[in-house]
C-alpha positions in Angstrom: 62.0 114.2 94.1 61.0 112.7 90.7 61.9 109.1 89.9 62.3 107.8 86.3 59.7 105.1 85.6 62.1 103.3 83.3 65.3 103.2 85.4 64.1 103.9 88.9 66.8 106.6 89.2 66.3 110.1 90.5 65.6 112.7 87.8 67.4 116.1 87.9 65.9 119.5 87.0 67.4 120.8 83.7 65.2 123.8 83.1 62.9 125.9 85.2 60.3 128.5 84.1 58.7 126.4 81.3 55.1 126.9 80.3 52.5 124.3 79.5 49.7 125.7 77.4 46.5 124.3 76.0 46.5 124.1 72.2 42.8 124.9 72.0 43.3 128.6 72.5 46.6 128.9 74.5 45.2 131.3 77.1 45.7 129.1 80.2 49.3 128.6 81.2 50.7 126.2 83.7 54.2 127.1 85.0 56.5 124.0 84.9 60.0 122.6 85.2 61.7 120.1 83.0 63.4 117.0 84.6 65.7 114.5 82.9 66.9 111.1 83.9 70.7 110.9 83.9 70.6 107.2 83.2 68.3 106.9 80.1 67.6 110.5 79.2 63.8 110.4 79.6 62.3 113.8 80.2 59.2 115.0 82.0 57.6 118.4 82.5 56.3 118.9 86.1 53.7 121.5 86.9 52.0 122.3 90.3 48.7 122.5 88.5 48.0 126.1 89.3 47.3 127.8 86.0 47.0 131.5 85.2 45.3 133.4 82.3 47.6 135.1 79.7 45.8 137.0 76.9 48.8 136.9 74.5 49.7 133.3 75.1 48.4 132.2 71.7 51.7 132.8 70.0 53.2 129.3 69.3 56.5 130.8 68.2 57.9 130.6 71.8 60.1 127.5 71.5 60.4 126.5 75.1 56.7 126.2 75.6 54.9 122.8 75.7 51.5 122.8 73.9 49.1 120.1 75.2 46.7 118.4 72.9 43.3 118.3 74.5 
């Protein structure tokens, strides 16, 4: 369960199968889900923290991916 820091309401999962990638080279990918607060609309991406290597992950044209600035 994920709780919104603003509203203290439970957030609901709105998308599964997202990817969080490093902007440095994009080769390490963290699978994630996106959660949204039904009260204020705040969104978070939640990952288990277990990354995997993907050689062709450098393509930033995939819209549903989140690129982290490190």
